[in-house]
C-alpha positions in Angstrom: -4.6 -23.6 46.5 -4.7 -20.8 43.4 -6.8 -22.8 40.8 -4.1 -22.3 37.6 -5.9 -20.1 34.6 -7.4 -21.3 31.1 -4.5 -21.2 28.4 -6.6 -18.9 26.7 -7.2 -16.5 29.9 -4.0 -15.7 29.3 -3.5 -14.9 26.4 -6.8 -12.7 26.4 -5.3 -11.0 28.8 -1.4 -10.3 26.9 -3.4 -8.8 24.1 -5.5 -6.9 26.3 -2.1 -5.0 27.6 -0.5 -5.1 24.5 -4.2 -3.3 23.0 -3.6 -0.9 25.9 0.2 -0.2 25.2 -0.7 0.3 21.0 -3.5 2.6 22.2 -1.1 4.6 25.1 1.1 4.1 22.4 -0.8 6.3 19.6 -1.8 9.1 21.8 1.6 9.5 22.5 2.6 10.2 18.9 -0.5 11.4 17.9 0.1 14.5 20.4 3.9 14.7 19.2 2.9 15.6 16.0 0.2 18.2 16.5 2.7 19.4 19.1 6.3 19.6 17.1 5.3 19.0 13.5 7.3 15.6 13.1 8.4 13.7 9.6 8.9 9.3 9.0 11.6 8.6 8.0 10.3 7.9 4.8 8.4 11.4 4.7 11.9 12.5 5.7 13.2 10.8 2.8 10.8 12.2 -0.1 11.4 15.2 1.1 14.7 15.2 0.4 14.9 12.8 -1.8 16.8 9.9 -1.0 16.9 6.8 0.3 16.0 5.4 3.9 19.3 4.3 4.3 20.8 7.4 3.7 17.9 9.0 6.3 19.4 6.0 9.1 22.9 7.9 7.7 22.0 11.5 7.7 20.2 10.9 11.6 23.7 8.5 12.7 25.6 11.6 11.5 24.1 13.2 14.2 22.8 15.3 10.9 19.1 14.8 11.6 17.7 14.8 14.7 15.4 10.8 15.7 12.1 10.1 18.2 11.4 7.1 18.9 7.8 6.5 20.2 7.4 2.4 20.7 8.3 1.6 17.1 7.9 4.7 15.5 10.7 6.7 14.7 10.3 10.1 13.8 12.5 12.9 12.2 11.3 16.6 12.9 10.0 18.7 10.7 12.1 21.9 10.3 15.8 20.0 10.3 14.2 18.4 8.0 13.3 21.5 5.5 16.8 23.2 6.8 18.9 20.3 5.0 16.3 20.8 2.2 16.6 24.5 2.0 20.6 23.3 2.3 20.9 20.6 -0.7 19.0 22.9 -3.2 22.0 26.0 -2.4 24.1 23.7 -2.7 23.1 22.8 -6.2 22.0 26.2 -8.0 25.0 27.5 -6.9 26.5 24.8 -9.2 
């Protein structure tokens, strides 16, 4: 018969698995930021001078593309910068 494991051992095993998974996600995120510059939602909102809900609406309306890595949502910097440049041009034309 197989002996049941101590609940604390099971918790330790699960925590180790989660830590390895988090580390993998952090490495993927770092590699993605190095390879392709991106903003977080908060950074994109700051650059555009809008709120987080507005960023979410821009993503939903497909004016911005989101990249999901784990729980992180990233937005390509070039898209944000293009949108910011378009906003500056339209406000200077007024």
